C-alpha positions as CSV (number, residue, x, y, z in Angstrom):
1,M,-29.8,0.5,-12.8
2,D,-30.3,-2.9,-11.2
3,G,-27.4,-5.3,-11.6
4,Q,-25.1,-2.5,-12.7
5,R,-22.8,-0.1,-11.0
6,C,-22.3,3.5,-12.0
7,P,-18.7,3.9,-13.4
8,H,-18.3,6.8,-11.0
9,H,-19.0,4.6,-8.0
10,I,-16.6,1.9,-9.3
11,T,-13.9,4.6,-9.6
12,K,-14.5,5.8,-6.0
13,W,-14.4,2.2,-4.8
14,R,-11.1,1.5,-6.5
15,R,-9.6,4.6,-5.0
16,A,-10.8,3.6,-1.6
17,C,-9.2,0.2,-2.0
18,K,-5.9,1.7,-3.0
19,I,-6.0,4.0,0.0
20,L,-6.7,1.0,2.3
21,D,-3.9,-1.0,0.7
22,L,-1.5,1.9,1.1
23,F,-2.1,2.6,4.8
24,C,-3.3,-0.8,6.1
25,C,-1.5,-3.6,4.3
26,P,0.6,-3.5,6.4
27,P,0.1,-0.4,8.6
28,C,3.8,0.6,9.0
29,L,5.6,3.7,7.8
30,P,8.4,2.0,5.7
31,C,5.8,-0.1,3.8
32,M,3.8,3.0,3.0
33,I,6.9,4.9,1.9
34,N,7.9,2.0,-0.4
35,K,4.4,1.8,-2.0
36,I,4.4,5.6,-2.6
37,A,8.0,5.8,-4.0
38,F,8.4,2.6,-6.1
39,H,6.2,1.7,-9.0
40,P,7.6,-1.3,-10.9
41,P,6.0,-1.8,-14.3
42,E,3.5,-4.7,-14.2
43,P,4.0,-6.6,-16.4
44,A,7.6,-5.8,-17.0
45,Y,8.7,-4.3,-20.3
46,Y,11.0,-7.3,-21.0
47,K,11.5,-11.0,-20.4
48,S,14.8,-12.8,-19.9
49,V,15.8,-15.9,-21.9
50,P,18.9,-18.1,-21.1
51,I,21.8,-18.2,-23.6
52,E,25.0,-20.1,-23.8
53,P,27.9,-17.8,-22.7
54,R,30.7,-17.2,-25.1
55,A,34.2,-17.6,-23.9
56,S,34.9,-13.9,-24.4
57,H,31.9,-13.0,-22.3
58,A,32.3,-15.6,-19.6
59,L,31.7,-14.4,-16.1
60,P,33.0,-15.8,-12.7
61,E,31.2,-19.1,-11.9
62,G,28.6,-18.9,-9.2
63,R,28.5,-15.1,-9.4
64,S,26.5,-14.5,-12.6
65,R,24.8,-16.1,-15.6
66,Q,24.1,-14.7,-19.0
67,M,20.6,-14.0,-20.2
68,R,19.1,-12.4,-23.3
69,M,16.6,-9.6,-22.8
70,V,13.5,-9.8,-25.0
71,L,11.5,-6.6,-25.2
72,E,7.7,-6.9,-24.7
73,D,6.6,-4.9,-27.7
74,S,5.1,-5.7,-31.1
75,T,8.4,-6.7,-32.7
76,H,9.7,-8.7,-29.7
77,T,13.2,-7.2,-30.3
78,E,16.1,-9.2,-28.9
79,V,18.8,-7.3,-27.2
80,P,22.5,-8.4,-27.8
81,E,24.1,-10.9,-25.6
82,T,26.0,-8.2,-23.7
83,H,22.9,-7.9,-21.5
84,L,23.5,-9.9,-18.4
85,Y,21.8,-11.3,-15.4
86,V,24.0,-11.1,-12.3
87,D,23.3,-13.2,-9.1
88,M,24.6,-11.1,-6.2
89,K,24.5,-11.5,-2.4
90,I,22.8,-8.7,-0.5
91,G,23.1,-8.7,3.2
92,L,24.7,-11.5,5.2
93,C,22.6,-14.5,4.1
94,R,20.1,-13.7,1.5
95,T,20.9,-13.9,-2.2
96,R,19.2,-11.5,-4.7
97,R,19.2,-11.7,-8.4
98,I,19.9,-8.3,-10.0
99,A,19.3,-7.8,-13.7
100,V,22.2,-5.8,-15.3
101,T,22.8,-4.6,-18.8
102,Y,26.2,-3.8,-20.1
103,W,26.1,-1.5,-23.1
104,N,29.6,-2.0,-24.5
105,L,31.4,-0.6,-27.5
106,P,33.7,-2.3,-30.0
107,Q,36.5,-0.4,-28.3
108,P,36.2,0.3,-24.5
109,S,35.6,3.9,-23.7
110,E,37.7,5.8,-21.3
111,L,34.8,6.3,-18.9
112,I,31.9,4.0,-18.1
113,I,28.5,5.2,-16.8
114,L,26.6,3.5,-14.0
115,H,22.9,4.5,-14.7
116,S,20.2,4.4,-12.0
117,H,16.7,4.8,-13.6
118,V,13.4,6.4,-12.5
119,N,10.9,4.8,-10.2
120,A,8.3,3.7,-12.8
121,A,10.5,2.1,-15.4
122,D,12.7,-1.0,-15.8
123,L,15.5,-2.1,-18.1
124,G,13.0,-2.7,-21.0
125,G,11.4,0.7,-20.5
126,I,14.8,2.6,-20.7
127,Y,16.1,0.5,-23.6
128,D,15.7,3.2,-26.2
129,Y,17.3,5.8,-23.9
130,M,20.3,3.6,-23.2
131,V,20.8,3.1,-27.0
132,Y,20.5,6.8,-27.5
133,L,23.0,7.7,-24.8
134,R,25.6,5.2,-25.9
135,T,25.3,6.3,-29.5
136,R,25.5,10.0,-28.8
137,L,28.0,10.0,-26.0
138,R,30.2,7.1,-27.4
139,C,30.5,5.9,-23.8
140,E,29.9,2.5,-22.3
141,I,26.9,2.2,-19.9
142,V,25.9,-0.2,-17.2
143,S,22.3,-0.1,-16.1
144,Y,20.3,-2.3,-13.7
145,D,17.0,-3.0,-12.2
146,Y,16.2,-2.3,-8.5
147,C,15.0,-5.2,-6.4
148,G,11.4,-5.9,-7.3
149,Y,11.8,-4.4,-10.8
150,G,11.8,-6.4,-14.0
151,S,13.8,-9.6,-13.6
152,S,15.5,-8.5,-10.4
153,S,14.2,-10.4,-7.3
154,G,13.3,-9.1,-3.9
155,S,11.2,-6.2,-2.8
156,A,11.7,-2.5,-3.7
157,S,12.9,-0.4,-0.8
158,E,15.5,2.4,-0.3
159,S,17.8,0.0,1.6
160,N,17.7,-2.6,-1.2
161,M,18.1,0.0,-3.9
162,L,21.3,1.3,-2.2
163,K,22.7,-2.3,-1.8
164,A,21.8,-3.2,-5.4
165,C,23.6,-0.2,-6.8
166,A,26.7,-0.9,-4.6
167,E,26.8,-4.5,-5.9
168,V,26.5,-3.3,-9.5
169,L,29.4,-0.9,-8.9
170,R,31.4,-3.9,-7.6
171,Y,30.4,-5.8,-10.8
172,I,31.9,-3.0,-12.8
173,T,35.2,-3.0,-10.9
174,E,35.6,-6.7,-10.3
175,T,34.0,-8.3,-13.4
176,L,34.5,-5.7,-16.0
177,K,37.9,-4.7,-14.5
178,R,37.2,-1.0,-14.7
179,P,38.8,1.3,-12.1
180,I,36.3,3.2,-9.9
181,S,38.1,6.4,-10.8
182,R,36.8,5.9,-14.3
183,V,33.1,5.4,-13.3
184,V,30.5,8.2,-13.8
185,L,27.5,7.8,-11.6
186,Y,24.3,8.9,-13.3
187,G,21.0,9.0,-11.3
188,Q,17.6,10.1,-12.7
189,S,14.8,11.1,-10.4
190,I,14.8,8.5,-7.6
191,G,17.9,7.1,-9.2
192,S,19.7,10.1,-7.7
193,V,19.4,8.4,-4.3
194,P,21.8,5.5,-4.8
195,T,23.9,7.8,-7.0
196,A,24.4,10.3,-4.1
197,Y,25.0,7.6,-1.6
198,L,27.8,5.9,-3.6
199,A,29.3,9.2,-4.7
200,S,29.6,10.2,-1.0
201,I,31.8,7.2,-0.2
202,H,33.7,6.6,-3.4
203,K,35.9,9.0,-5.4
204,V,34.4,8.4,-8.8
205,A,35.2,10.2,-12.1
206,G,32.0,12.3,-12.0
207,V,28.4,12.4,-10.9
208,I,25.2,13.4,-12.8
209,F,22.0,14.3,-11.1
210,H,19.1,14.3,-13.6
211,S,15.9,15.6,-12.1
212,G,17.1,14.5,-8.6
213,L,15.5,15.2,-5.3
214,Y,16.6,16.9,-2.1
215,S,14.7,14.6,0.3
216,G,11.4,12.6,0.5
217,V,9.7,14.9,3.0
218,R,10.7,18.0,1.0
219,L,9.1,16.4,-2.0
220,I,5.8,15.8,-0.1
221,C,5.7,19.1,1.7
222,R,6.7,21.2,-1.3
223,E,8.6,23.5,1.0
224,R,11.8,23.7,3.1
225,Q,12.1,20.5,5.2
226,E,12.5,22.4,8.5
227,K,8.9,23.5,8.3
228,C,7.7,19.9,7.8
229,L,8.6,16.7,9.6
230,S,11.6,15.5,11.6
231,S,14.5,14.1,9.5
232,C,14.1,10.8,11.4
233,V,11.1,10.1,9.2
234,D,12.5,11.6,6.1
235,P,13.5,9.1,3.4
236,F,15.8,9.5,0.4
237,R,17.9,12.3,2.0
238,N,20.3,13.2,-0.8
239,V,21.0,16.4,1.2
240,D,22.9,14.2,3.8
241,H,25.3,12.9,1.1
242,I,25.8,15.9,-1.2
243,T,28.3,17.7,1.0
244,K,30.5,14.6,1.2
245,I,30.9,14.2,-2.6
246,K,34.5,14.9,-3.8
247,S,33.9,14.3,-7.5
248,P,32.6,16.8,-10.0
249,V,28.8,17.0,-10.0
250,L,26.5,18.0,-12.9
251,F,22.9,19.0,-12.0
252,I,20.3,18.8,-14.8
253,H,16.7,19.9,-14.1
254,G,13.7,21.4,-15.8
255,S,12.2,24.7,-14.7
256,E,8.7,23.4,-15.0
257,D,9.2,20.0,-13.3
258,L,5.9,19.4,-11.4
259,V,7.1,16.1,-9.9
260,I,10.3,17.2,-8.3
261,P,10.5,21.0,-8.4
262,M,13.8,22.6,-9.6
263,S,14.3,24.1,-6.1
264,H,15.5,20.6,-5.0
265,A,18.4,20.7,-7.5
266,V,19.2,24.4,-6.9
267,D,19.5,23.9,-3.2
268,L,21.6,20.7,-3.6
269,S,23.9,22.5,-6.0
270,R,24.5,25.3,-3.5
271,L,25.5,22.8,-0.9
272,C,27.8,20.8,-3.2
273,E,31.3,22.1,-3.2
274,T,32.3,20.2,-6.4
275,A,29.3,21.2,-8.5
276,V,30.0,22.3,-12.1
277,E,27.8,24.8,-13.9
278,P,24.3,23.2,-13.9
279,L,21.9,22.8,-16.8
280,W,18.6,24.4,-15.9
281,I,16.3,23.7,-18.9
282,H,13.7,26.4,-19.4
283,G,10.3,25.0,-19.8
284,G,11.5,21.4,-19.2
285,G,9.4,19.0,-17.2
286,H,10.2,15.9,-15.2
287,T,10.7,13.8,-18.3
288,G,11.8,14.5,-21.8
289,L,14.8,16.7,-20.9
290,E,17.0,14.4,-23.1
291,L,15.2,15.7,-26.1
292,K,16.3,19.3,-25.5
293,P,19.1,20.6,-27.8
294,S,21.3,21.6,-24.9
295,F,21.1,18.2,-23.1
296,I,23.6,16.0,-25.0
297,G,26.0,18.9,-25.6
298,K,26.2,19.4,-21.8
299,L,26.7,15.7,-21.1
300,R,29.5,15.5,-23.7
301,A,31.2,18.5,-22.3
302,F,31.0,17.2,-18.7
303,L,32.3,13.7,-19.7
304,E,35.2,15.4,-21.6
305,F,35.9,17.6,-18.6
306,V,36.0,14.7,-16.0
307,E,38.0,12.5,-18.4
308,R,40.6,15.3,-18.7
309,Q,40.5,15.8,-15.0
310,G,41.5,12.2,-14.5
311,T,44.3,12.2,-17.1
312,T,45.8,15.6,-16.0
313,R,46.1,15.1,-12.3
314,G,49.6,15.3,-10.9
315,P,52.5,17.6,-11.8
316,H,50.9,18.7,-15.1
317,S,47.4,19.2,-13.8
318,R,47.5,22.9,-14.6
319,G,48.2,22.3,-18.2
320,G,44.5,21.9,-19.2
321,K,41.6,24.3,-18.6
322,P,38.0,23.4,-18.2
323,L,35.7,23.4,-21.2
324,G,33.8,26.6,-21.8
325,S,30.5,25.1,-20.8
326,V,31.8,23.3,-17.7
327,R,33.6,24.8,-14.8
328,L,33.6,24.3,-11.0
329,L,31.3,26.7,-9.2
330,R,32.8,29.0,-6.7
331,S,31.1,29.5,-3.3
332,A,29.9,33.0,-4.5
333,D,28.2,31.5,-7.6
334,K,24.4,31.3,-7.1
335,A,23.9,28.8,-9.9
336,V,20.2,29.7,-10.5
337,D,20.1,30.9,-14.0
338,V,17.8,29.0,-16.4
339,L,19.2,28.2,-19.8
């Protein structure tokens, strides 16, 4: 019809534009990887509104400033003042603003979780999940947005993601005054990348890989990396860090995950000397694992296990035994059973 375009042609044109933008704007491999890997919600699921800090919540001058998160939904729910903005320096001269939320409890928990989210969400998008975890686990949580996500400034990249997570860990130890030995690193999907990196250089209380990946090329090729491309062009290489982790590691993955196949987690768990019995969820996909009955029970058991590990080290370390659902894997264990 004159003056009108067929919807099919419009769809094809939009796809062509996306492909051109991916490979030509600009035409460099790191930029293409970032566009494929990172998908910040637009618009963000929340806005940030300045508030006056209370004396009890005051933070070091020049390092951070308090904000209130307002969710972008029909009710415009306001999140408590424990949600913070933190201004942090990344690199030698550039300053980045990282949005951080501190999900505290009336009485501080023994452990504190540092949560790194998926690639297509922000702090507003994971709000309900953070409330759910804090309530069910009775554990304090710190979550944050990667550069380029939500109210965090900068651009999304693997390098910036690692630096942001490292700065948030420093926020936990320096501002919240929590020892690094009491921190549990929790990474979901692409969030497993900064989690694996930090766990390889710090002796934390424990590590949780929720639907994590082996490496970027392995994800694209859907087969063993050796049959694909050289590791020099392979981003998000958790496999390089997993053998260096000295803390207990819990792997959680769905058997029907079509985004990151469960073989990623199985192979990582075989390489990890400190892996505990994993949770392979039968029929589970890439999302929604937290709704499975076994999920929270496994997390609770793992947190209790690592908490006891931290309190029983030393002369009396043999006094306690691991929980029935959590034990360190021996090298002979194959760890491939699906629950």
